[in-house]
All heavy atoms as a GROMACS GRO file, in nm:
protein
  601
    1MET      N    1   6.987  -0.104   3.037
    1MET     CA    2   7.132  -0.145   3.032
    1MET      C    3   7.154  -0.253   3.138
    1MET      O    4   7.108  -0.244   3.249
    1MET     CB    5   7.219  -0.018   3.055
    1MET     CG    6   7.363  -0.048   3.037
    1MET     SD    7   7.465   0.096   3.018
    1MET     CE    8   7.416   0.203   3.157
    2THR      N    9   7.222  -0.360   3.095
    2THR     CA   10   7.240  -0.473   3.185
    2THR      C   11   7.368  -0.448   3.263
    2THR      O   12   7.462  -0.372   3.224
    2THR     CB   13   7.256  -0.597   3.103
    2THR    OG1   14   7.281  -0.703   3.192
    2THR    CG2   15   7.369  -0.602   3.002
    3ASP      N   16   7.371  -0.507   3.375
    3ASP     CA   17   7.498  -0.491   3.468
    3ASP      C   18   7.591  -0.613   3.452
    3ASP      O   19   7.682  -0.620   3.525
    3ASP     CB   20   7.448  -0.481   3.614
    3ASP     CG   21   7.373  -0.355   3.641
    3ASP    OD1   22   7.397  -0.256   3.579
    3ASP    OD2   23   7.292  -0.356   3.730
    4THR      N   24   7.563  -0.698   3.365
    4THR     CA   25   7.653  -0.809   3.340
    4THR      C   26   7.786  -0.764   3.294
    4THR      O   27   7.794  -0.689   3.199
    4THR     CB   28   7.594  -0.908   3.235
    4THR    OG1   29   7.459  -0.951   3.273
    4THR    CG2   30   7.685  -1.031   3.212
    5PRO      N   31   7.888  -0.814   3.361
    5PRO     CA   32   8.022  -0.768   3.318
    5PRO      C   33   8.050  -0.809   3.180
    5PRO      O   34   8.021  -0.919   3.140
    5PRO     CB   35   8.119  -0.844   3.418
    5PRO     CG   36   8.037  -0.870   3.537
    5PRO     CD   37   7.894  -0.894   3.486
    6VAL      N   38   8.111  -0.724   3.100
    6VAL     CA   39   8.141  -0.743   2.961
    6VAL      C   40   8.218  -0.870   2.940
    6VAL      O   41   8.190  -0.951   2.850
    6VAL     CB   42   8.208  -0.626   2.892
    6VAL    CG1   43   8.248  -0.655   2.755
    6VAL    CG2   44   8.109  -0.498   2.895
    7GLU      N   45   8.312  -0.892   3.020
    7GLU     CA   46   8.409  -1.011   3.000
    7GLU      C   47   8.333  -1.147   3.026
    7GLU      O   48   8.394  -1.241   2.982
    7GLU     CB   49   8.535  -0.997   3.089
    7GLU     CG   50   8.512  -0.987   3.233
    7GLU     CD   51   8.470  -0.853   3.293
    7GLU    OE1   52   8.470  -0.747   3.218
    7GLU    OE2   53   8.449  -0.847   3.412
    8LYS      N   54   8.216  -1.138   3.089
    8LYS     CA   55   8.144  -1.262   3.110
    8LYS      C   56   8.049  -1.296   2.997
    8LYS      O   57   7.986  -1.404   2.990
    8LYS     CB   58   8.072  -1.263   3.248
    8LYS     CG   59   8.164  -1.248   3.361
    8LYS     CD   60   8.085  -1.286   3.490
    8LYS     CE   61   8.176  -1.276   3.609
    8LYS     NZ   62   8.245  -1.394   3.639
    9LEU      N   63   8.036  -1.207   2.897
    9LEU     CA   64   7.947  -1.227   2.788
    9LEU      C   65   8.009  -1.309   2.674
    9LEU      O   66   8.128  -1.296   2.651
    9LEU     CB   67   7.903  -1.095   2.725
    9LEU     CG   68   7.828  -1.001   2.823
    9LEU    CD1   69   7.808  -0.863   2.752
    9LEU    CD2   70   7.692  -1.057   2.862
   10SER      N   71   7.927  -1.394   2.612
   10SER     CA   72   7.975  -1.466   2.493
   10SER      C   73   7.986  -1.360   2.385
   10SER      O   74   7.935  -1.249   2.396
   10SER     CB   75   7.869  -1.576   2.456
   10SER     OG   76   7.745  -1.523   2.409
   11PHE      N   77   8.041  -1.402   2.271
   11PHE     CA   78   8.048  -1.309   2.156
   11PHE      C   79   7.908  -1.272   2.118
   11PHE      O   80   7.887  -1.147   2.091
   11PHE     CB   81   8.120  -1.380   2.043
   11PHE     CG   82   8.122  -1.301   1.916
   11PHE    CD1   83   8.210  -1.192   1.907
   11PHE    CD2   84   8.036  -1.324   1.814
   11PHE    CE1   85   8.208  -1.117   1.786
   11PHE    CE2   86   8.032  -1.250   1.702
   11PHE     CZ   87   8.120  -1.138   1.686
   12GLU      N   88   7.814  -1.365   2.101
   12GLU     CA   89   7.677  -1.332   2.060
   12GLU      C   90   7.607  -1.246   2.155
   12GLU      O   91   7.532  -1.149   2.110
   12GLU     CB   92   7.594  -1.470   2.038
   12GLU     CG   93   7.648  -1.549   1.923
   12GLU     CD   94   7.773  -1.633   1.955
   12GLU    OE1   95   7.818  -1.643   2.079
   12GLU    OE2   96   7.835  -1.692   1.860
   13GLU      N   97   7.626  -1.261   2.286
   13GLU     CA   98   7.557  -1.180   2.381
   13GLU      C   99   7.615  -1.037   2.372
   13GLU      O  100   7.541  -0.937   2.383
   13GLU     CB  101   7.576  -1.230   2.525
   13GLU     CG  102   7.503  -1.360   2.547
   13GLU     CD  103   7.547  -1.438   2.683
   13GLU    OE1  104   7.666  -1.422   2.719
   13GLU    OE2  105   7.464  -1.500   2.738
   14ALA      N  106   7.754  -1.027   2.359
   14ALA     CA  107   7.817  -0.899   2.350
   14ALA      C  108   7.764  -0.821   2.227
   14ALA      O  109   7.738  -0.701   2.229
   14ALA     CB  110   7.964  -0.906   2.354
   15MET      N  111   7.757  -0.894   2.113
   15MET     CA  112   7.712  -0.823   1.989
   15MET      C  113   7.568  -0.780   2.009
   15MET      O  114   7.538  -0.663   1.960
   15MET     CB  115   7.714  -0.924   1.866
   15MET     CG  116   7.862  -0.943   1.814
   15MET     SD  117   7.925  -0.788   1.750
   15MET     CE  118   7.819  -0.760   1.608
   16LYS      N  119   7.481  -0.855   2.066
   16LYS     CA  120   7.341  -0.813   2.089
   16LYS      C  121   7.337  -0.686   2.182
   16LYS      O  122   7.268  -0.589   2.155
   16LYS     CB  123   7.265  -0.921   2.151
   16LYS     CG  124   7.124  -0.889   2.194
   16LYS     CD  125   7.033  -0.856   2.067
   16LYS     CE  126   6.889  -0.838   2.116
   16LYS     NZ  127   6.840  -0.705   2.095
   17ALA      N  128   7.422  -0.690   2.281
   17ALA     CA  129   7.427  -0.583   2.380
   17ALA      C  130   7.474  -0.452   2.312
   17ALA      O  131   7.428  -0.352   2.327
   17ALA     CB  132   7.512  -0.618   2.499
   18LEU      N  133   7.576  -0.475   2.221
   18LEU     CA  134   7.632  -0.359   2.145
   18LEU      C  135   7.528  -0.301   2.054
   18LEU      O  136   7.512  -0.179   2.041
   18LEU     CB  137   7.752  -0.407   2.068
   18LEU     CG  138   7.829  -0.298   1.992
   18LEU    CD1  139   7.874  -0.178   2.081
   18LEU    CD2  140   7.956  -0.358   1.923
   19GLU      N  141   7.446  -0.381   1.983
   19GLU     CA  142   7.341  -0.338   1.906
   19GLU      C  143   7.240  -0.259   1.977
   19GLU      O  144   7.185  -0.158   1.938
   19GLU     CB  145   7.272  -0.463   1.829
   19GLU     CG  146   7.367  -0.529   1.725
   19GLU     CD  147   7.300  -0.657   1.671
   19GLU    OE1  148   7.194  -0.696   1.715
   19GLU    OE2  149   7.364  -0.719   1.591
   20ASP      N  150   7.205  -0.308   2.099
   20ASP     CA  151   7.111  -0.238   2.187
   20ASP      C  152   7.167  -0.098   2.222
   20ASP      O  153   7.089  -0.001   2.225
   20ASP     CB  154   7.083  -0.323   2.310
   20ASP     CG  155   7.000  -0.445   2.285
   20ASP    OD1  156   6.947  -0.455   2.176
   20ASP    OD2  157   6.996  -0.534   2.379
   21VAL      N  158   7.297  -0.096   2.254
   21VAL     CA  159   7.359   0.037   2.292
   21VAL      C  160   7.349   0.131   2.179
   21VAL      O  161   7.308   0.247   2.194
   21VAL     CB  162   7.501   0.011   2.339
   21VAL    CG1  163   7.583   0.144   2.342
   21VAL    CG2  164   7.512  -0.052   2.473
   22VAL      N  165   7.384   0.087   2.060
   22VAL     CA  166   7.379   0.173   1.940
   22VAL      C  167   7.230   0.219   1.914
   22VAL      O  168   7.219   0.336   1.884
   22VAL     CB  169   7.437   0.093   1.820
   22VAL    CG1  170   7.416   0.174   1.690
   22VAL    CG2  171   7.586   0.068   1.836
   23GLY      N  172   7.141   0.128   1.933
   23GLY     CA  173   7.006   0.170   1.906
   23GLY      C  174   6.956   0.270   2.006
   23GLY      O  175   6.892   0.376   1.958
   24LYS      N  176   6.992   0.265   2.129
   24LYS     CA  177   6.958   0.364   2.228
   24LYS      C  178   7.029   0.498   2.201
   24LYS      O  179   6.964   0.602   2.212
   24LYS     CB  180   6.998   0.314   2.368
   24LYS     CG  181   6.903   0.203   2.422
   24LYS     CD  182   6.942   0.151   2.550
   24LYS     CE  183   6.856   0.037   2.596
   24LYS     NZ  184   6.905  -0.029   2.721
   25LEU      N  185   7.155   0.491   2.162
   25LEU     CA  186   7.225   0.616   2.134
   25LEU      C  187   7.161   0.680   2.006
   25LEU      O  188   7.148   0.806   2.003
   25LEU     CB  189   7.372   0.584   2.115
   25LEU     CG  190   7.444   0.551   2.246
   25LEU    CD1  191   7.592   0.509   2.214
   25LEU    CD2  192   7.448   0.672   2.339
   26GLU      N  193   7.134   0.606   1.905
   26GLU     CA  194   7.077   0.663   1.790
   26GLU      C  195   6.937   0.728   1.813
   26GLU      O  196   6.905   0.822   1.745
   26GLU     CB  197   7.080   0.554   1.676
   26GLU     CG  198   7.208   0.524   1.616
   26GLU     CD  199   7.205   0.422   1.511
   26GLU    OE1  200   7.101   0.346   1.498
   26GLU    OE2  201   7.298   0.404   1.433
   27ALA      N  202   6.859   0.666   1.899
   27ALA     CA  203   6.726   0.719   1.926
   27ALA      C  204   6.732   0.852   1.993
   27ALA      O  205   6.647   0.930   1.981
   27ALA     CB  206   6.646   0.618   2.016
   28GLY      N  207   6.842   0.877   2.064
   28GLY     CA  208   6.866   1.003   2.131
   28GLY      C  209   6.769   1.038   2.248
   28GLY      O  210   6.740   1.153   2.267
   29GLU      N  211   6.713   0.937   2.304
   29GLU     CA  212   6.608   0.956   2.408
   29GLU      C  213   6.661   0.925   2.545
   29GLU      O  214   6.582   0.911   2.640
   29GLU     CB  215   6.494   0.852   2.378
   29GLU     CG  216   6.426   0.890   2.253
   29GLU     CD  217   6.309   0.801   2.217
   29GLU    OE1  218   6.280   0.706   2.293
   29GLU    OE2  219   6.251   0.813   2.110
   30VAL      N  220   6.794   0.936   2.558
   30VAL     CA  221   6.856   0.918   2.695
   30VAL      C  222   6.926   1.039   2.737
   30VAL      O  223   6.967   1.123   2.657
   30VAL     CB  224   6.950   0.790   2.698
   30VAL    CG1  225   6.875   0.670   2.683
   30VAL    CG2  226   7.056   0.809   2.590
   31SER      N  227   6.944   1.057   2.866
   31SER     CA  228   7.006   1.177   2.913
   31SER      C  229   7.158   1.181   2.877
   31SER      O  230   7.217   1.070   2.840
   31SER     CB  231   6.994   1.185   3.068
   31SER     OG  232   7.074   1.081   3.128
   32LEU      N  233   7.218   1.291   2.893
   32LEU     CA  234   7.366   1.301   2.859
   32LEU      C  235   7.444   1.209   2.944
   32LEU      O  236   7.525   1.134   2.892
   32LEU     CB  237   7.406   1.449   2.871
   32LEU     CG  238   7.566   1.466   2.850
   32LEU    CD1  239   7.594   1.429   2.707
   32LEU    CD2  240   7.602   1.608   2.881
   33ASP      N  241   7.421   1.199   3.067
   33ASP     CA  242   7.490   1.110   3.157
   33ASP      C  243   7.472   0.964   3.114
   33ASP      O  244   7.565   0.892   3.116
   33ASP     CB  245   7.447   1.130   3.308
   33ASP     CG  246   7.500   1.259   3.366
   33ASP    OD1  247   7.590   1.316   3.312
   33ASP    OD2  248   7.442   1.307   3.464
   34ASP      N  249   7.350   0.928   3.085
   34ASP     CA  250   7.320   0.792   3.041
   34ASP      C  251   7.387   0.765   2.904
   34ASP      O  252   7.431   0.653   2.883
   34ASP     CB  253   7.172   0.764   3.029
   34ASP     CG  254   7.118   0.746   3.174
   34ASP    OD1  255   7.185   0.727   3.267
   34ASP    OD2  256   6.984   0.759   3.185
   35SER      N  257   7.392   0.864   2.820
   35SER     CA  258   7.456   0.851   2.689
   35SER      C  259   7.608   0.815   2.703
   35SER      O  260   7.664   0.741   2.638
   35SER     CB  261   7.434   0.978   2.606
   35SER     OG  262   7.307   0.992   2.569
   36ILE      N  263   7.669   0.889   2.797
   36ILE     CA  264   7.806   0.865   2.829
   36ILE      C  265   7.828   0.724   2.884
   36ILE      O  266   7.919   0.657   2.833
   36ILE     CB  267   7.861   0.974   2.928
   36ILE    CG1  268   7.863   1.115   2.864
   36ILE    CG2  269   8.005   0.941   2.981
   36ILE    CD1  270   7.887   1.227   2.953
   37LYS      N  271   7.750   0.681   2.972
   37LYS     CA  272   7.754   0.544   3.025
   37LYS      C  273   7.734   0.442   2.917
   37LYS      O  274   7.807   0.343   2.903
   37LYS     CB  275   7.652   0.516   3.135
   37LYS     CG  276   7.685   0.599   3.264
   37LYS     CD  277   7.580   0.579   3.368
   37LYS     CE  278   7.606   0.665   3.488
   37LYS     NZ  279   7.490   0.665   3.584
   38LEU      N  280   7.639   0.472   2.827
   38LEU     CA  281   7.617   0.379   2.716
   38LEU      C  282   7.736   0.371   2.616
   38LEU      O  283   7.776   0.266   2.575
   38LEU     CB  284   7.492   0.417   2.636
   38LEU     CG  285   7.353   0.383   2.705
   38LEU    CD1  286   7.240   0.456   2.633
   38LEU    CD2  287   7.338   0.232   2.696
   39TYR      N  288   7.789   0.486   2.592
   39TYR     CA  289   7.911   0.496   2.508
   39TYR      C  290   8.023   0.421   2.566
   39TYR      O  291   8.087   0.344   2.494
   39TYR     CB  292   7.948   0.643   2.476
   39TYR     CG  293   8.058   0.654   2.376
   39TYR    CD1  294   8.037   0.658   2.241
   39TYR    CD2  295   8.189   0.659   2.422
   39TYR    CE1  296   8.139   0.663   2.155
   39TYR    CE2  297   8.295   0.661   2.325
   39TYR     CZ  298   8.268   0.664   2.193
   39TYR     OH  299   8.368   0.673   2.101
   40GLU      N  300   8.043   0.436   2.699
   40GLU     CA  301   8.157   0.362   2.755
   40GLU      C  302   8.134   0.212   2.754
   40GLU      O  303   8.222   0.133   2.726
   40GLU     CB  304   8.171   0.414   2.900
   40GLU     CG  305   8.230   0.551   2.913
   40GLU     CD  306   8.218   0.608   3.051
   40GLU    OE1  307   8.144   0.545   3.142
   40GLU    OE2  308   8.293   0.701   3.082
   41ARG      N  309   8.012   0.170   2.782
   41ARG     CA  310   7.978   0.025   2.772
   41ARG      C  311   8.000  -0.021   2.625
   41ARG      O  312   8.051  -0.134   2.605
   41ARG     CB  313   7.838  -0.007   2.824
   41ARG     CG  314   7.808  -0.151   2.824
   41ARG     CD  315   7.704  -0.192   2.925
   41ARG     NE  316   7.667  -0.329   2.920
   41ARG     CZ  317   7.728  -0.428   2.984
   41ARG    NH1  318   7.829  -0.403   3.054
   41ARG    NH2  319   7.681  -0.550   2.970
   42GLY      N  320   7.954   0.052   2.535
   42GLY     CA  321   7.960   0.023   2.392
   42GLY      C  322   8.103   0.000   2.343
   42GLY      O  323   8.145  -0.095   2.281
   43ALA      N  324   8.196   0.092   2.399
   43ALA     CA  325   8.337   0.074   2.365
   43ALA      C  326   8.396  -0.051   2.426
   43ALA      O  327   8.476  -0.126   2.359
   43ALA     CB  328   8.411   0.203   2.419
   44ALA      N  329   8.348  -0.082   2.552
   44ALA     CA  330   8.404  -0.210   2.611
   44ALA      C  331   8.353  -0.331   2.542
   44ALA      O  332   8.423  -0.417   2.516
   44ALA     CB  333   8.354  -0.211   2.752
   45LEU      N  334   8.219  -0.319   2.500
   45LEU     CA  335   8.168  -0.440   2.419
   45LEU      C  336   8.242  -0.455   2.288
   45LEU      O  337   8.268  -0.568   2.250
   45LEU     CB  338   8.015  -0.408   2.394
   45LEU     CG  339   7.932  -0.426   2.524
   45LEU    CD1  340   7.791  -0.360   2.491
   45LEU    CD2  341   7.905  -0.574   2.561
   46LYS      N  342   8.268  -0.347   2.222
   46LYS     CA  343   8.336  -0.362   2.083
   46LYS      C  344   8.476  -0.419   2.112
   46LYS      O  345   8.513  -0.510   2.036
   46LYS     CB  346   8.355  -0.212   2.033
   46LYS     CG  347   8.429  -0.211   1.901
   46LYS     CD  348   8.444  -0.068   1.853
   46LYS     CE  349   8.521  -0.050   1.736
   46LYS     NZ  350   8.665  -0.065   1.749
   47LYS      N  351   8.541  -0.373   2.218
   47LYS     CA  352   8.677  -0.425   2.238
   47LYS      C  353   8.670  -0.576   2.270
   47LYS      O  354   8.755  -0.657   2.229
   47LYS     CB  355   8.741  -0.349   2.362
   47LYS     CG  356   8.881  -0.395   2.391
   47LYS     CD  357   8.935  -0.311   2.507
   47LYS     CE  358   9.077  -0.366   2.544
   47LYS     NZ  359   9.130  -0.281   2.649
   48HIS      N  360   8.566  -0.618   2.354
   48HIS     CA  361   8.548  -0.756   2.387
   48HIS      C  362   8.521  -0.842   2.262
   48HIS      O  363   8.584  -0.946   2.243
   48HIS     CB  364   8.433  -0.763   2.487
   48HIS     CG  365   8.398  -0.903   2.528
   48HIS    ND1  366   8.482  -0.989   2.608
   48HIS    CD2  367   8.284  -0.986   2.503
   48HIS    CE1  368   8.425  -1.107   2.627
   48HIS    NE2  369   8.301  -1.101   2.561
   49CYS      N  370   8.432  -0.788   2.174
   49CYS     CA  371   8.396  -0.866   2.053
   49CYS      C  372   8.529  -0.876   1.959
   49CYS      O  373   8.546  -0.980   1.903
   49CYS     CB  374   8.283  -0.799   1.976
   49CYS     SG  375   8.129  -0.811   2.050
   50GLU      N  376   8.596  -0.772   1.950
   50GLU     CA  377   8.727  -0.780   1.868
   50GLU      C  378   8.820  -0.879   1.923
   50GLU      O  379   8.873  -0.953   1.851
   50GLU     CB  380   8.783  -0.642   1.856
   50GLU     CG  381   8.705  -0.546   1.771
   50GLU     CD  382   8.758  -0.403   1.781
   50GLU    OE1  383   8.842  -0.361   1.875
   50GLU    OE2  384   8.729  -0.321   1.685
   51ALA      N  385   8.834  -0.882   2.055
   51ALA     CA  386   8.921  -0.981   2.118
   51ALA      C  387   8.871  -1.120   2.093
   51ALA      O  388   8.964  -1.219   2.057
   51ALA     CB  389   8.939  -0.955   2.266
   52ARG      N  390   8.742  -1.147   2.110
   52ARG     CA  391   8.687  -1.280   2.078
   52ARG      C  392   8.704  -1.324   1.935
   52ARG      O  393   8.741  -1.443   1.907
   52ARG     CB  394   8.542  -1.289   2.118
   52ARG     CG  395   8.511  -1.259   2.269
   52ARG     CD  396   8.552  -1.363   2.364
   52ARG     NE  397   8.502  -1.499   2.345
   52ARG     CZ  398   8.404  -1.555   2.411
   52ARG    NH1  399   8.345  -1.491   2.504
   52ARG    NH2  400   8.372  -1.680   2.381
   53LEU      N  401   8.688  -1.228   1.854
   53LEU     CA  402   8.710  -1.263   1.704
   53LEU      C  403   8.860  -1.297   1.673
   53LEU      O  404   8.882  -1.385   1.599
   53LEU     CB  405   8.656  -1.142   1.612
   53LEU     CG  406   8.518  -1.133   1.596
   53LEU    CD1  407   8.473  -1.011   1.517
   53LEU    CD2  408   8.463  -1.254   1.513
   54LYS      N  409   8.950  -1.218   1.727
   54LYS     CA  410   9.084  -1.237   1.708
   54LYS      C  411   9.125  -1.376   1.764
   54LYS      O  412   9.199  -1.446   1.691
   54LYS     CB  413   9.163  -1.132   1.775
   54LYS     CG  414   9.312  -1.146   1.749
   54LYS     CD  415   9.397  -1.040   1.801
   54LYS     CE  416   9.546  -1.069   1.756
   54LYS     NZ  417   9.644  -0.994   1.841
   55ALA      N  418   9.081  -1.412   1.872
   55ALA     CA  419   9.101  -1.547   1.933
   55ALA      C  420   9.059  -1.660   1.843
   55ALA      O  421   9.122  -1.758   1.820
   55ALA     CB  422   9.047  -1.553   2.077
   56ALA      N  423   8.936  -1.642   1.791
   56ALA     CA  424   8.879  -1.738   1.701
   56ALA      C  425   8.959  -1.751   1.572
   56ALA      O  426   8.985  -1.854   1.522
   56ALA     CB  427   8.730  -1.701   1.674
   57GLU      N  428   8.993  -1.630   1.515
   57GLU     CA  429   9.084  -1.636   1.391
   57GLU      C  430   9.213  -1.710   1.414
   57GLU      O  431   9.264  -1.781   1.332
   57GLU     CB  432   9.104  -1.489   1.347
   57GLU     CG  433   8.988  -1.422   1.287
   57GLU     CD  434   9.006  -1.273   1.271
   57GLU    OE1  435   9.110  -1.224   1.307
   57GLU    OE2  436   8.915  -1.215   1.203
   58GLU      N  437   9.274  -1.682   1.529
   58GLU     CA  438   9.401  -1.748   1.568
   58GLU      C  439   9.388  -1.904   1.574
   58GLU      O  440   9.468  -1.971   1.529
   58GLU     CB  441   9.460  -1.688   1.691
   58GLU     CG  442   9.523  -1.555   1.674
   58GLU     CD  443   9.567  -1.484   1.805
   58GLU    OE1  444   9.539  -1.540   1.906
   58GLU    OE2  445   9.620  -1.383   1.792
   59LYS      N  446   9.270  -1.946   1.637
   59LYS     CA  447   9.251  -2.087   1.651
   59LYS      C  448   9.230  -2.146   1.509
   59LYS      O  449   9.284  -2.256   1.475
   59LYS     CB  450   9.124  -2.117   1.728
   59LYS     CG  451   9.152  -2.092   1.883
   59LYS     CD  452   9.024  -2.122   1.960
   59LYS     CE  453   9.051  -2.107   2.106
   59LYS     NZ  454   8.928  -2.127   2.187
   60ILE      N  455   9.147  -2.075   1.425
   60ILE     CA  456   9.136  -2.131   1.286
   60ILE      C  457   9.259  -2.133   1.208
   60ILE      O  458   9.291  -2.232   1.143
   60ILE     CB  459   9.027  -2.047   1.214
   60ILE    CG1  460   8.889  -2.069   1.285
   60ILE    CG2  461   9.020  -2.071   1.071
   60ILE    CD1  462   8.778  -1.972   1.239
   61ALA      N  463   9.346  -2.030   1.220
   61ALA     CA  464   9.469  -2.019   1.148
   61ALA      C  465   9.568  -2.135   1.200
   61ALA      O  466   9.648  -2.177   1.123
   61ALA     CB  467   9.536  -1.891   1.165
   62ALA      N  468   9.552  -2.182   1.323
   62ALA     CA  469   9.635  -2.286   1.375
   62ALA      C  470   9.600  -2.423   1.338
   62ALA      O  471   9.673  -2.514   1.365
   62ALA     CB  472   9.637  -2.263   1.528
   63ILE      N  473   9.484  -2.443   1.281
   63ILE     CA  474   9.440  -2.578   1.250
   63ILE      C  475   9.524  -2.626   1.130
   63ILE      O  476   9.538  -2.568   1.028
   63ILE     CB  477   9.292  -2.581   1.213
   63ILE    CG1  478   9.210  -2.548   1.327
   63ILE    CG2  479   9.252  -2.717   1.157
   63ILE    CD1  480   9.060  -2.536   1.293
   64GLN      N  481   9.588  -2.741   1.152
   64GLN     CA  482   9.669  -2.808   1.046
   64GLN      C  483   9.577  -2.896   0.956
   64GLN      O  484   9.490  -2.962   1.011
   64GLN     CB  485   9.775  -2.890   1.101
   64GLN     CG  486   9.880  -2.819   1.181
   64GLN     CD  487   9.987  -2.907   1.242
   64GLN    OE1  488   9.969  -3.031   1.250
   64GLN    NE2  489  10.090  -2.849   1.302
   65GLN      N  490   9.602  -2.902   0.830
   65GLN     CA  491   9.519  -2.986   0.741
   65GLN      C  492   9.611  -3.082   0.666
   65GLN      O  493   9.724  -3.037   0.638
   65GLN     CB  494   9.441  -2.894   0.647
   65GLN     CG  495   9.340  -2.812   0.701
   65GLN     CD  496   9.263  -2.726   0.604
   65GLN    OE1  497   9.310  -2.715   0.494
   65GLN    NE2  498   9.155  -2.667   0.655
   66ASN      N  499   9.556  -3.193   0.636
   66ASN     CA  500   9.634  -3.294   0.553
   66ASN      C  501   9.606  -3.253   0.404
   66ASN      O  502   9.539  -3.159   0.372
   66ASN     CB  503   9.590  -3.435   0.584
   66ASN     CG  504   9.458  -3.475   0.557
   66ASN    OD1  505   9.387  -3.394   0.482
   66ASN    ND2  506   9.412  -3.581   0.608
   67GLU      N  507   9.657  -3.340   0.314
   67GLU     CA  508   9.644  -3.307   0.172
   67GLU      C  509   9.502  -3.313   0.117
   67GLU      O  510   9.467  -3.265   0.014
   67GLU     CB  511   9.739  -3.391   0.083
   67GLU     CG  512   9.719  -3.538   0.110
   67GLU     CD  513   9.797  -3.600   0.225
   67GLU    OE1  514   9.879  -3.527   0.279
   67GLU    OE2  515   9.773  -3.715   0.256
   68ASP      N  516   9.414  -3.378   0.194
   68ASP     CA  517   9.271  -3.390   0.164
   68ASP      C  518   9.196  -3.273   0.223
   68ASP      O  519   9.067  -3.270   0.206
   68ASP     CB  520   9.214  -3.522   0.208
   68ASP     CG  521   9.274  -3.642   0.128
   68ASP    OD1  522   9.306  -3.620   0.019
   68ASP    OD2  523   9.292  -3.749   0.199
   69GLY      N  524   9.260  -3.179   0.292
   69GLY     CA  525   9.188  -3.072   0.357
   69GLY      C  526   9.112  -3.105   0.490
   69GLY      O  527   9.039  -3.029   0.539
   70GLU      N  528   9.155  -3.227   0.547
   70GLU     CA  529   9.088  -3.263   0.672
   70GLU      C  530   9.180  -3.213   0.788
   70GLU      O  531   9.304  -3.210   0.781
   70GLU     CB  532   9.080  -3.413   0.682
   70GLU     CG  533   8.997  -3.486   0.566
   70GLU     CD  534   9.003  -3.624   0.562
   70GLU    OE1  535   9.111  -3.682   0.614
   70GLU    OE2  536   8.911  -3.687   0.519
   71ALA      N  537   9.111  -3.160   0.893
   71ALA     CA  538   9.193  -3.120   1.011
   71ALA      C  539   9.259  -3.236   1.079
   71ALA      O  540   9.197  -3.340   1.102
   71ALA     CB  541   9.092  -3.048   1.107
   72VAL      N  542   9.387  -3.214   1.108
   72VAL     CA  543   9.465  -3.322   1.164
   72VAL      C  544   9.538  -3.285   1.293
   72VAL      O  545   9.594  -3.364   1.355
   72VAL     CB  546   9.574  -3.383   1.064
   72VAL    CG1  547   9.505  -3.457   0.948
   72VAL    CG2  548   9.663  -3.277   1.022
   73GLY      N  549   9.531  -3.164   1.325
   73GLY     CA  550   9.595  -3.118   1.451
   73GLY      C  551   9.603  -2.973   1.459
   73GLY      O  552   9.554  -2.902   1.364
   74LEU      N  553   9.668  -2.924   1.566
   74LEU     CA  554   9.676  -2.784   1.580
   74LEU      C  555   9.823  -2.740   1.587
   74LEU      O  556   9.909  -2.810   1.645
   74LEU     CB  557   9.605  -2.739   1.710
   74LEU     CG  558   9.466  -2.758   1.717
   74LEU    CD1  559   9.408  -2.725   1.855
   74LEU    CD2  560   9.391  -2.673   1.616
   75THR      N  561   9.848  -2.632   1.533
   75THR     CA  562   9.992  -2.566   1.544
   75THR      C  563   9.980  -2.462   1.663
   75THR      O  564   9.888  -2.380   1.660
   75THR     CB  565  10.017  -2.485   1.416
   75THR    OG1  566  10.018  -2.582   1.310
   75THR    CG2  567  10.160  -2.429   1.426
   76PRO      N  568  10.068  -2.470   1.753
   76PRO     CA  569  10.067  -2.365   1.860
   76PRO      C  570  10.073  -2.232   1.804
   76PRO      O  571  10.152  -2.198   1.713
   76PRO     CB  572  10.186  -2.404   1.940
   76PRO     CG  573  10.223  -2.537   1.907
   76PRO     CD  574  10.179  -2.561   1.764
   77VAL      N  575   9.989  -2.137   1.851
   77VAL     CA  576   9.995  -2.001   1.808
   77VAL      C  577  10.086  -1.920   1.898
   77VAL      O  578  10.066  -1.924   2.023
   77VAL     CB  579   9.848  -1.938   1.806
   77VAL    CG1  580   9.856  -1.791   1.768
   77VAL    CG2  581   9.762  -2.014   1.715
   78THR      N  582  10.183  -1.854   1.842
   78THR     CA  583  10.271  -1.780   1.933
   78THR      C  584  10.228  -1.634   1.929
   78THR      O  585  10.167  -1.584   1.833
   78THR     CB  586  10.417  -1.786   1.876
   78THR    OG1  587  10.417  -1.734   1.747
   78THR    CG2  588  10.472  -1.926   1.884
   79GLY      N  589  10.244  -1.563   2.046
   79GLY     CA  590  10.211  -1.425   2.055
   79GLY      C  591  10.299  -1.339   1.966
   79GLY      O  592  10.414  -1.372   1.927
   80GLN      N  593  10.242  -1.228   1.921
   80GLN     CA  594  10.322  -1.133   1.838
   80GLN      C  595  10.370  -1.014   1.905
   80GLN      O  596  10.314  -0.966   1.995
   80GLN     CB  597  10.230  -1.095   1.719
   80GLN     CG  598  10.185  -1.210   1.639
   80GLN     CD  599  10.096  -1.164   1.517
   80GLN    OE1  600  10.092  -1.049   1.473
   80GLN    NE2  601  10.034  -1.268   1.461
   0.00000   0.00000   0.00000
């Protein structure tokens, strides 16, 4: 298990770390205490990935297109 803070990971790094966590938990070869730590890290990684995806979706939704479908600017995204 890496000590890199979750919030410092890119989306791709967080997804890989989440896959590693799931693999270790599924293998069942870790102690109960380590399983709990892995589960907690996995939950944090999942939350981080969801937030990164949501931010990307909002950016994509904010792109304005002209009649030819070309990106011409951005619409500010307001919080909900």
